[in-house]
C-alpha positions as CSV (number, residue, x, y, z in Angstrom):
1,X,-2.1,129.1,-73.9
2,X,-3.6,131.7,-71.6
3,X,-6.1,129.3,-70.7
4,X,-4.3,126.6,-69.8
5,X,-2.2,128.3,-67.5
6,X,-5.5,129.2,-65.6
7,X,-6.4,126.0,-65.3
8,X,-3.1,125.0,-64.4
9,X,-2.8,128.0,-61.1
10,X,-6.1,126.3,-59.8
11,X,-5.4,122.9,-59.2
12,X,-2.7,123.8,-57.5
13,X,-4.2,126.6,-55.5
14,X,-6.9,123.8,-55.3
15,X,-4.1,120.7,-54.5
16,X,-2.5,123.4,-51.7
17,X,-5.7,124.4,-49.9
18,X,-6.5,120.4,-49.4
19,X,-2.9,119.7,-48.5
20,X,-3.3,122.1,-46.0
21,X,-6.7,120.7,-44.5
22,X,-5.4,117.1,-44.0
23,X,-2.5,118.5,-42.3
24,X,-5.1,120.6,-39.7
25,X,-6.8,118.2,-39.2
26,X,-3.9,115.6,-38.9
27,X,-2.5,117.8,-36.1
28,X,-5.7,118.2,-34.1
29,X,-6.3,114.8,-34.2
30,X,-2.9,114.0,-33.2
31,X,-2.5,116.7,-30.6
32,X,-2.8,115.1,-27.0
33,X,-5.2,116.1,-24.4
34,X,-3.7,118.6,-22.3
35,X,-5.9,118.0,-19.3
36,X,-5.6,114.2,-18.7
37,X,-8.4,112.2,-17.4
38,X,-8.4,111.9,-13.6
39,X,-9.2,108.0,-12.8
40,X,-10.4,107.4,-8.9
41,X,-10.5,104.4,-7.3
42,X,-14.2,103.1,-7.1
43,X,-14.8,101.4,-4.3
44,X,-14.5,97.8,-4.1
45,X,-18.0,95.6,-5.4
46,X,-18.8,99.1,-7.8
47,X,-20.3,98.3,-10.9
48,X,-18.3,98.6,-13.7
49,X,-17.7,101.9,-15.6
50,X,-15.2,104.2,-17.5
51,X,-14.3,104.8,-14.0
52,X,-13.0,101.3,-12.8
53,X,-11.1,100.2,-16.4
54,X,-7.3,101.0,-16.4
55,X,-5.7,100.3,-19.9
56,X,-2.1,100.0,-19.7
57,X,0.2,100.2,-23.2
58,X,3.7,98.8,-23.8
59,X,6.1,99.2,-26.3
60,X,5.1,98.6,-29.9
61,X,6.4,96.3,-32.2
62,X,6.6,97.3,-36.1
63,X,6.9,95.4,-38.8
64,X,6.3,95.6,-42.4
65,X,3.1,96.3,-42.8
66,X,1.7,95.4,-39.1
67,X,1.8,97.0,-35.7
68,X,1.7,95.2,-32.5
69,X,0.5,96.7,-29.8
70,X,0.7,95.0,-26.0
71,X,-2.1,96.0,-23.6
72,X,-3.0,95.5,-20.4
73,X,-6.9,96.2,-18.6
74,X,-7.3,96.5,-15.8
75,X,-11.2,95.9,-14.6
76,X,-11.4,97.3,-10.9
77,X,-15.1,96.8,-10.4
78,X,-16.5,94.2,-8.2
79,X,-18.1,92.5,-12.0
80,X,-16.8,91.2,-14.8
81,X,-16.2,93.3,-17.6
82,X,-16.3,92.3,-21.7
83,X,-14.1,94.0,-23.9
84,X,-15.6,93.6,-27.3
85,X,-13.7,95.9,-29.7
86,X,-11.1,98.5,-30.5
87,X,-11.3,101.2,-33.0
88,X,-9.0,102.7,-34.6
89,X,-10.1,106.8,-34.6
90,X,-7.2,108.1,-35.9
91,X,-7.0,105.6,-39.5
92,X,-11.0,105.6,-39.1
93,X,-10.5,102.0,-38.8
94,X,-10.8,98.8,-36.7
95,X,-8.2,97.2,-34.8
96,X,-7.7,93.5,-34.3
97,X,-6.2,91.6,-32.1
98,X,-3.6,88.1,-32.2
99,X,-5.0,85.2,-32.1
100,X,-3.7,84.6,-28.6
101,X,-5.7,87.2,-26.8
102,X,-8.7,87.4,-29.3
103,X,-11.3,89.5,-28.8
104,X,-14.2,89.7,-27.6
105,X,-12.5,88.8,-24.2
106,X,-13.9,88.4,-20.8
107,X,-12.1,90.0,-18.2
108,X,-13.3,89.0,-14.3
109,X,-14.2,91.7,-11.3
110,X,-11.1,92.8,-9.5
111,X,-8.2,91.5,-12.9
112,X,-6.3,91.9,-15.6
113,X,-5.7,90.5,-18.7
114,X,-3.4,91.0,-21.6
115,X,-4.2,91.8,-25.4
116,X,-2.0,91.9,-28.6
117,X,-3.3,94.0,-30.9
118,X,-2.6,94.2,-34.2
119,X,-2.9,97.4,-36.4
120,X,-2.0,98.1,-40.1
121,X,0.3,101.0,-41.3
122,X,1.0,101.7,-44.5
123,X,5.0,101.4,-44.5
124,X,5.5,104.9,-45.5
125,X,5.3,106.5,-41.6
126,X,8.2,108.3,-39.7
127,X,8.7,109.5,-36.4
128,X,6.7,109.2,-33.6
129,X,2.9,108.8,-35.1
130,X,0.1,109.1,-32.6
131,X,-2.8,107.0,-31.8
132,X,-6.3,107.5,-30.5
133,X,-8.1,104.5,-30.1
134,X,-11.1,103.9,-28.3
135,X,-12.1,100.8,-26.1
136,X,-15.9,99.4,-26.4
137,X,-16.8,97.4,-23.0
138,X,-19.6,95.4,-22.1
139,X,-20.6,95.0,-17.9
140,X,-22.7,92.1,-16.2
141,X,-25.1,94.8,-15.8
142,X,-25.3,97.8,-16.8
143,X,-24.8,99.7,-20.1
144,X,-21.9,99.9,-22.4
145,X,-18.9,102.3,-22.1
146,X,-16.2,103.3,-23.9
147,X,-12.8,104.3,-23.0
148,X,-9.6,106.3,-25.2
149,X,-6.7,105.7,-24.7
150,X,-3.3,107.6,-27.0
151,X,-1.3,105.1,-28.2
152,X,2.4,106.7,-29.6
153,X,4.1,104.8,-32.1
154,X,7.4,105.8,-33.3
155,X,8.5,104.1,-36.6
156,X,12.4,105.3,-36.3
157,X,13.3,106.4,-39.8
158,X,12.0,109.0,-42.0
159,X,11.5,106.7,-45.0
160,X,10.5,109.5,-47.5
161,X,13.3,112.4,-47.0
162,X,12.5,115.3,-45.0
163,X,11.0,116.9,-41.7
164,X,13.1,116.5,-38.5
165,X,14.8,113.4,-39.3
166,X,16.4,114.0,-42.5
167,X,19.3,112.2,-43.8
168,X,18.7,109.1,-41.0
169,X,18.8,106.3,-42.3
170,X,19.0,103.8,-39.5
171,X,16.1,101.6,-39.1
172,X,14.7,100.5,-35.8
173,X,15.5,96.9,-34.3
174,X,12.5,95.7,-33.2
175,X,12.4,92.3,-30.8
176,X,11.6,88.8,-32.3
177,X,9.8,87.4,-29.4
178,X,7.7,88.8,-25.6
179,X,6.6,87.6,-22.9
180,X,3.0,85.8,-22.9
181,X,0.8,85.8,-20.3
182,X,-0.8,83.0,-21.7
183,X,0.3,79.4,-23.7
184,X,-0.3,78.2,-26.6
185,X,-4.2,76.8,-25.4
186,X,-4.5,80.0,-24.5
187,X,-4.2,79.1,-20.4
188,X,-3.4,82.2,-17.9
189,X,0.8,81.6,-16.7
190,X,1.0,82.4,-13.4
191,X,4.8,84.1,-12.0
192,X,6.6,81.3,-10.8
193,X,6.9,81.6,-6.5
194,X,7.6,79.0,-3.7
195,X,9.5,79.3,-0.5
196,X,13.4,79.2,0.1
197,X,14.4,76.1,0.0
198,X,11.1,73.6,-1.8
199,X,11.9,73.7,-6.0
200,X,9.9,75.8,-8.1
201,X,8.3,74.9,-12.3
202,X,9.0,78.6,-14.2
203,X,7.2,78.5,-17.3
204,X,8.2,81.3,-20.1
205,X,5.7,81.2,-22.9
206,X,7.5,83.0,-25.8
207,X,5.3,85.1,-28.6
208,X,7.0,85.3,-32.1
209,X,7.1,88.4,-33.6
210,X,8.9,87.7,-36.6
211,X,8.9,85.0,-39.5
212,X,11.3,83.0,-40.8
213,X,12.7,82.3,-37.6
214,X,14.5,79.1,-36.2
215,X,16.5,76.8,-34.2
216,X,15.6,78.7,-31.5
217,X,17.3,78.2,-27.4
218,X,16.8,79.8,-24.1
219,X,19.6,79.5,-21.3
220,X,19.3,81.7,-17.8
221,X,21.8,84.4,-16.9
222,X,23.4,82.6,-13.7
223,X,24.8,85.1,-10.6
224,X,26.4,84.5,-7.5
225,X,23.7,86.9,-6.7
226,X,20.8,85.4,-5.2
227,X,18.6,88.3,-6.3
228,X,19.9,88.0,-9.5
229,X,19.6,83.9,-9.5
230,X,17.8,82.9,-6.5
231,X,17.8,79.5,-7.5
232,X,20.7,76.7,-6.3
233,X,23.1,76.4,-9.2
234,X,23.3,72.2,-9.2
235,X,24.0,72.4,-13.4
236,X,26.9,73.6,-15.6
237,X,24.6,74.5,-18.7
238,X,20.5,75.0,-18.4
239,X,20.6,76.2,-22.6
240,X,16.7,74.6,-23.9
241,X,16.7,74.1,-27.3
242,X,13.6,73.8,-30.1
243,X,14.0,73.3,-33.9
244,X,12.4,74.0,-36.7
245,X,11.0,77.6,-37.8
246,X,8.1,79.5,-36.4
247,X,5.9,81.7,-37.9
248,X,5.0,85.6,-36.5
249,X,2.0,85.1,-33.8
250,X,3.6,81.4,-32.9
251,X,3.6,81.2,-28.9
252,X,6.2,78.5,-27.7
253,X,6.8,77.9,-24.1
254,X,9.5,76.5,-22.5
255,X,9.8,74.7,-19.0
256,X,12.2,74.8,-16.0
257,X,11.5,71.8,-13.2
258,X,14.2,71.8,-11.5
259,X,14.7,74.8,-10.0
260,X,14.8,74.8,-6.8
261,X,15.2,78.0,-4.7
262,X,18.5,78.7,-2.6
263,X,17.4,78.3,0.9
264,X,19.2,81.4,1.8
265,X,17.4,83.6,-0.3
266,X,15.1,86.4,1.4
267,X,11.6,87.2,0.7
268,X,10.4,89.3,-2.5
269,X,10.3,90.0,-5.9
270,X,13.4,88.6,-7.6
271,X,13.8,89.7,-11.5
272,X,16.0,87.2,-13.6
273,X,17.2,87.5,-17.1
274,X,17.0,85.1,-19.7
275,X,19.1,84.8,-23.3
276,X,17.0,84.1,-26.2
277,X,19.0,83.1,-29.4
278,X,17.7,82.5,-32.6
279,X,18.7,81.7,-36.4
280,X,17.1,84.2,-39.4
281,X,16.1,81.8,-42.1
282,X,16.7,84.1,-44.9
283,X,20.8,85.3,-43.3
284,X,22.8,83.6,-45.8
285,X,25.5,83.8,-42.8
286,X,23.8,81.7,-40.5
287,X,24.6,84.4,-37.6
288,X,22.7,83.9,-34.6
289,X,20.8,87.0,-33.4
290,X,19.9,87.4,-29.4
291,X,17.6,89.2,-27.0
292,X,16.9,89.2,-23.1
293,X,14.1,88.8,-21.3
294,X,13.5,89.2,-18.1
295,X,10.6,87.1,-15.8
296,X,10.1,87.9,-12.1
297,X,10.0,85.1,-9.3
298,X,7.7,85.5,-6.0
299,X,9.7,84.2,-3.3
300,X,7.0,83.5,-0.6
301,X,8.6,82.8,2.7
302,X,12.4,83.3,2.5
303,X,15.3,83.2,4.7
304,X,15.3,85.9,8.1
305,X,18.5,86.3,9.6
306,X,18.2,85.6,13.7
307,X,18.1,88.9,15.4
308,X,18.4,89.8,19.1
309,X,15.5,91.2,21.5
310,X,16.8,94.4,20.8
311,X,17.3,94.6,17.1
312,X,20.9,94.0,16.4
313,X,22.5,90.7,14.7
314,X,23.8,88.2,16.9
315,X,28.1,87.5,16.4
316,X,28.6,84.0,15.6
317,X,30.2,82.4,19.0
318,X,33.2,80.0,18.2
319,X,33.0,76.8,19.8
320,X,35.5,74.5,21.5
321,X,34.5,71.2,22.0
322,X,36.4,67.8,22.8
323,X,37.1,66.0,19.2
324,X,38.7,62.6,21.1
325,X,40.4,61.8,24.1
326,X,42.4,58.1,24.3
327,X,43.9,57.0,27.9
328,X,47.3,54.9,28.2
329,X,46.8,51.9,29.7
330,X,43.8,50.1,29.1
331,X,43.6,49.7,33.1
332,X,44.6,52.3,35.9
333,X,44.9,50.9,39.4
334,X,45.1,52.8,41.6
335,X,48.6,54.9,42.7
336,X,50.1,54.7,39.5
337,X,50.8,57.3,36.7
338,X,48.5,57.6,33.3
339,X,48.7,59.5,30.0
340,X,45.6,61.1,29.1
341,X,45.9,62.1,25.2
342,X,42.7,64.6,24.0
343,X,41.8,66.5,21.0
344,X,40.2,69.7,21.1
345,X,38.0,71.4,18.2
346,X,37.1,75.2,17.3
347,X,33.9,74.1,15.5
348,X,33.9,77.6,14.1
349,X,33.8,78.2,10.1
350,X,34.5,81.7,10.9
351,X,36.4,82.5,13.4
352,X,40.1,81.8,15.0
353,X,40.3,81.3,18.5
354,X,42.9,82.0,20.8
355,X,44.5,82.2,24.3
356,X,43.0,78.8,25.5
357,X,43.5,78.1,29.0
358,X,42.5,74.6,30.5
359,X,42.2,74.1,34.2
360,X,42.1,70.1,34.8
361,X,40.3,69.0,38.0
362,X,38.1,66.1,39.8
363,X,34.6,66.7,40.0
364,X,33.7,63.9,42.7
365,X,36.5,63.8,45.3
366,X,39.4,65.6,46.1
367,X,43.0,64.6,45.5
368,X,42.2,61.2,44.5
369,X,43.2,62.5,40.6
370,X,46.0,65.3,40.5
371,X,48.8,65.6,37.9
372,X,51.4,63.3,38.3
373,X,54.8,64.5,39.5
374,X,53.3,67.4,41.1
375,X,53.2,68.9,37.9
376,X,50.5,72.0,36.9
377,X,46.5,71.4,36.4
378,X,46.3,74.7,33.9
379,X,47.3,73.5,30.0
380,X,47.7,76.9,27.8
381,X,47.7,77.2,23.6
382,X,47.8,80.4,22.0
383,X,45.4,79.6,19.1
384,X,43.1,77.4,17.3
385,X,42.6,78.2,13.8
386,X,39.0,78.0,12.0
387,X,37.8,74.3,11.7
388,X,41.1,73.5,13.0
389,X,42.2,70.7,15.9
390,X,45.0,70.9,18.6
391,X,46.1,68.3,20.4
392,X,47.6,67.9,24.0
393,X,49.0,65.5,26.3
394,X,48.8,65.4,30.3
395,X,50.3,62.4,33.0
396,X,47.9,62.0,35.8
397,X,48.3,60.3,38.7
398,X,45.4,59.1,41.6
399,X,45.3,58.1,45.2
400,X,46.9,54.5,46.5
401,X,43.3,54.3,49.0
402,X,41.5,55.6,45.4
403,X,37.9,53.6,45.4
404,X,37.7,51.0,42.6
405,X,35.2,53.0,40.3
406,X,34.9,55.1,37.2
407,X,35.9,58.8,38.1
408,X,35.2,62.5,36.0
409,X,38.3,64.3,35.1
410,X,36.8,67.5,34.5
411,X,38.4,70.1,31.4
412,X,37.4,74.2,32.1
413,X,38.2,76.4,28.9
414,X,38.1,80.0,29.0
415,X,39.0,81.4,25.6
416,X,38.9,84.3,23.4
417,X,37.6,85.8,20.0
418,X,40.2,86.1,17.3
419,X,38.0,88.9,15.9
420,X,36.1,90.2,17.9
421,X,38.3,89.8,21.3
422,X,35.0,88.3,23.1
423,X,35.6,85.8,26.1
424,X,33.9,82.3,26.5
425,X,33.8,79.5,28.7
426,X,32.9,76.3,27.8
427,X,33.3,72.7,30.2
428,X,33.7,69.2,28.4
429,X,34.4,66.2,30.7
430,X,36.7,62.2,29.8
431,X,35.6,59.8,32.3
432,X,38.7,58.1,33.7
433,X,37.8,54.0,35.6
434,X,40.3,53.5,38.6
435,X,41.3,49.5,39.5
436,X,42.3,48.2,43.0
437,X,44.7,45.7,42.6
438,X,43.2,42.3,43.8
439,X,45.0,40.6,46.7
440,X,43.8,37.1,48.3
441,X,45.6,34.5,50.3
442,X,44.0,31.2,50.8
443,X,45.2,28.5,53.6
444,X,45.9,25.0,52.9
445,X,43.0,23.0,52.6
446,X,41.3,20.9,55.5
447,X,40.2,17.1,55.0
448,X,37.9,16.1,57.9
449,X,37.0,12.4,57.2
450,X,39.0,9.7,56.0
451,X,37.6,9.3,52.0
452,X,35.8,6.3,51.1
453,X,34.2,5.4,47.6
454,X,31.0,7.0,47.3
455,X,30.7,8.5,50.4
456,X,30.8,11.9,51.7
457,X,33.7,13.6,52.5
458,X,34.2,16.8,54.0
459,X,36.4,19.3,53.9
460,X,37.8,23.2,54.9
461,X,39.7,26.4,54.0
462,X,40.2,29.9,54.8
463,X,40.4,32.6,52.1
464,X,41.4,36.1,53.1
465,X,40.9,39.7,50.9
466,X,44.5,41.7,51.5
467,X,43.2,44.1,48.9
468,X,41.3,47.6,49.2
469,X,38.0,46.5,46.8
470,X,36.0,43.8,47.2
471,X,35.3,40.5,45.2
472,X,32.0,39.6,44.0
473,X,30.5,36.4,42.9
474,X,32.8,33.9,44.8
475,X,32.4,30.3,44.0
476,X,34.5,26.7,44.9
477,X,34.6,23.7,42.4
478,X,36.5,20.7,42.2
479,X,38.9,19.3,39.4
480,X,40.6,15.7,39.7
481,X,40.1,12.3,38.5
482,X,36.4,11.1,40.5
483,X,36.0,14.2,42.6
484,X,32.6,15.8,42.6
485,X,31.1,18.2,44.8
486,X,28.2,16.9,47.1
487,X,26.7,20.5,46.0
488,X,27.6,23.7,44.6
489,X,29.6,26.0,47.2
490,X,28.7,30.1,46.8
491,X,30.5,32.3,49.2
492,X,29.1,35.4,47.3
493,X,30.9,39.0,47.8
494,X,34.5,38.7,50.0
495,X,34.9,42.4,51.5
496,X,37.9,44.2,51.7
497,X,40.0,42.7,55.2
498,X,37.3,40.6,55.0
499,X,37.5,36.2,55.4
500,X,35.5,33.5,53.5
501,X,35.5,29.9,55.5
502,X,35.0,27.6,52.8
503,X,32.9,23.8,54.3
504,X,32.2,21.6,52.0
505,X,31.9,18.3,51.0
506,X,33.1,16.3,48.1
507,X,32.0,12.7,47.2
508,X,35.0,10.2,45.3
509,X,34.1,8.3,43.1
510,X,37.6,5.9,42.5
511,X,39.4,4.5,44.9
512,X,43.3,5.1,45.8
513,X,45.5,8.2,45.4
514,X,44.0,11.0,43.9
515,X,45.1,14.5,42.7
516,X,42.5,16.9,42.5
517,X,42.5,21.2,42.7
518,X,40.1,23.2,44.4
519,X,39.2,25.6,41.9
520,X,38.4,29.4,43.3
521,X,36.8,31.8,41.0
522,X,35.6,35.7,41.6
523,X,34.9,38.9,39.9
524,X,36.5,42.1,40.4
525,X,34.4,45.2,40.4
526,X,34.0,45.3,36.5
527,X,33.2,42.2,36.1
528,X,36.2,40.4,35.2
529,X,36.8,37.0,36.5
530,X,39.6,35.3,38.1
531,X,40.8,32.2,39.6
532,X,42.6,30.6,42.3
533,X,43.7,27.0,42.3
534,X,44.4,25.0,45.9
535,X,45.8,21.5,45.4
536,X,43.9,18.5,46.8
537,X,45.3,15.2,47.3
538,X,43.7,11.7,48.9
539,X,43.8,8.6,49.5
540,X,40.5,7.2,48.7
541,X,39.5,3.9,50.7
542,X,37.9,1.3,48.7
543,X,34.8,-0.5,50.1
544,X,35.0,-4.0,51.4
545,X,33.4,-7.0,49.9
546,X,31.4,-9.7,51.7
547,X,32.4,-13.2,51.0
548,X,28.8,-14.5,51.5
549,X,26.3,-11.6,51.5
550,X,23.6,-13.9,51.0
551,X,24.2,-15.4,54.8
552,X,21.9,-14.4,57.5
553,X,24.2,-13.3,60.6
554,X,23.3,-15.3,64.6
555,X,22.7,-12.8,66.8
556,X,23.5,-15.4,69.9
557,X,26.8,-16.7,68.4
558,X,27.6,-13.4,65.4
559,X,28.0,-15.9,63.0
560,X,26.7,-16.6,59.7
561,X,23.3,-19.5,59.6
562,X,24.3,-22.2,57.7
563,X,27.7,-20.5,56.9
564,X,30.7,-22.3,56.6
565,X,32.3,-23.2,60.2
566,X,35.5,-22.4,58.9
567,X,34.8,-18.4,58.5
568,X,34.6,-18.2,62.2
569,X,36.9,-16.1,63.7
570,X,40.5,-18.1,65.5
571,X,41.0,-15.1,67.0
572,X,37.2,-15.7,69.3
573,X,37.7,-17.6,72.2
574,X,35.3,-21.5,72.0
575,X,33.2,-22.2,75.1
576,X,32.0,-26.1,75.1
577,X,33.6,-26.1,71.4
578,X,31.0,-23.4,70.5
579,X,32.4,-19.6,70.2
580,X,32.1,-17.4,72.8
581,X,30.0,-15.3,70.4
582,X,30.3,-11.9,68.1
583,X,31.8,-8.5,70.1
584,X,29.1,-6.5,70.1
585,X,30.7,-4.2,72.4
586,X,33.5,-3.1,70.5
587,X,30.8,-2.8,67.5
588,X,29.1,-0.3,70.0
589,X,31.9,1.1,70.6
590,X,33.1,1.8,67.3
591,X,29.4,3.2,66.4
592,X,29.9,5.6,68.9
593,X,32.5,7.4,67.8
594,X,31.2,7.4,64.1
595,X,28.0,9.2,65.4
596,X,30.3,11.4,67.8
597,X,32.4,12.5,64.5
598,X,29.3,13.5,62.3
599,X,27.5,15.1,65.0
600,X,31.0,17.4,65.7
601,X,31.0,17.7,61.9
602,X,27.4,19.1,61.2
603,X,27.8,21.4,64.3
604,X,31.0,22.8,62.6
605,X,29.0,23.3,59.3
606,X,26.1,24.9,61.3
607,X,28.7,27.4,63.2
608,X,30.5,28.6,59.2
609,X,27.4,28.8,58.1
610,X,26.4,31.4,61.3
611,X,30.3,33.0,60.7
612,X,29.6,33.8,57.2
613,X,26.1,35.8,58.3
614,X,27.1,37.5,60.1
615,X,30.3,38.6,58.0
């Protein structure tokens, strides 16, 4: 009995001593280094060493048997370094890596790489446990070296009870997904970047950290703030989904190719949130779980607000413009009244304008365009709202002696901004075409010759321009049965107060009484053609037929040779049975008269031509 008791006590003491040694060793290993290592930044191009390596550990994720530890390794040296292995010094075992970032892994010079370490645990841990990990590196040149890093893992629950977490039975909730820096093929996925107003591709690679997850969806968190959602919102829903189940460690990528950075987004890094939801295959209630992840978008060239030379922000200037105008009549003649209706528009969408004063004046000549009935040339408008219009009508009159041409009516605006009460000015113009009424008088035509069929007949008339404007491109023509101009008559321009004397010839082709018209055409200053018509009544003589056109005339007797003697003129006295001969004297007199008339007509035409040249 005593021997048994002694053995029991000895065994109990041995167990107590063993437990104390284990607790002391655990406390020694878990105590953090009170003097953290200070790493100096190596110079660019320096060889790799422990000082050139920076290890950053993110929050660990705990499953039933494994711990997933995201680690970022930065190589600030001038040569590539290979991370060969990771060793858990506390547990005395190697640490594995996920298939998405297998070891060994090469880290280029001045670059970083992410590694997802997979460590194990017994499942009975509680509270926060610190593990010391040893990272072994091999540079391209030089000797291998190691780097130590403490990793704290918060198990969040005291499974066995007791300790500082005694009575806390709430288990920690671990995320189902994490952002991955690599896609399923192991290729690096850069952060999205672009310029304002341009398209950008957003790639979101996710690594599944749990098993039995299915029906995954992802959607961006939309916002009117360009710092939270820097893209243009062109769709009602941006949700993407993935059917089927995912296994632990799987990487799935969602891609948004239609995103376009808003043209008003400023330069910088923008944080964009996405909501991920999924189903747990073991959950009989089919309740969707969700979490939020964030990505960062680099806006390289963003919107920049204009500034004044002194650095102040410019103030938007409301502009008043002439939107449209119309004139009450198509033709405005000198000395007559007309109405001008015009519409003003405030082009600003941000500010109204007020106290608008409009002064109306003729820009070219004073006293040619003026308000009708001794009216005022100034208008007043109290206010025009932002983006709105206002219509006014003013009666105008031109002076009776106004030259026929287009005049410019000038509208000078002065107004104020409704919000800042700043003063502004503007000028618009309206084109006003003025006409002079054309007044002409035409004399009755004079016929110089006795008209004969097929023979030229000279005519003359005078046209008087009694208006205050020239007439242009004056031409004369004739209309009537068998009447035609010998040649075209062009009178050109007839100035105001001048006369056009038209001498021309016609050739009738039909005999008898002919009723025709002389047609005078001309144009005003705008090219509009007008005409005047003069009645022309002629009796055209027909040609006298010859009874025997083939007979020859005897020069002594004046009778046809071999002709019928009975054809002799009974009025010619015969001497000795013979006629007294042809009356050549009378023929000569008639020929002289005709020649004199022809010469007179020619001289008259030359005189008229010279007068027209002098006009």
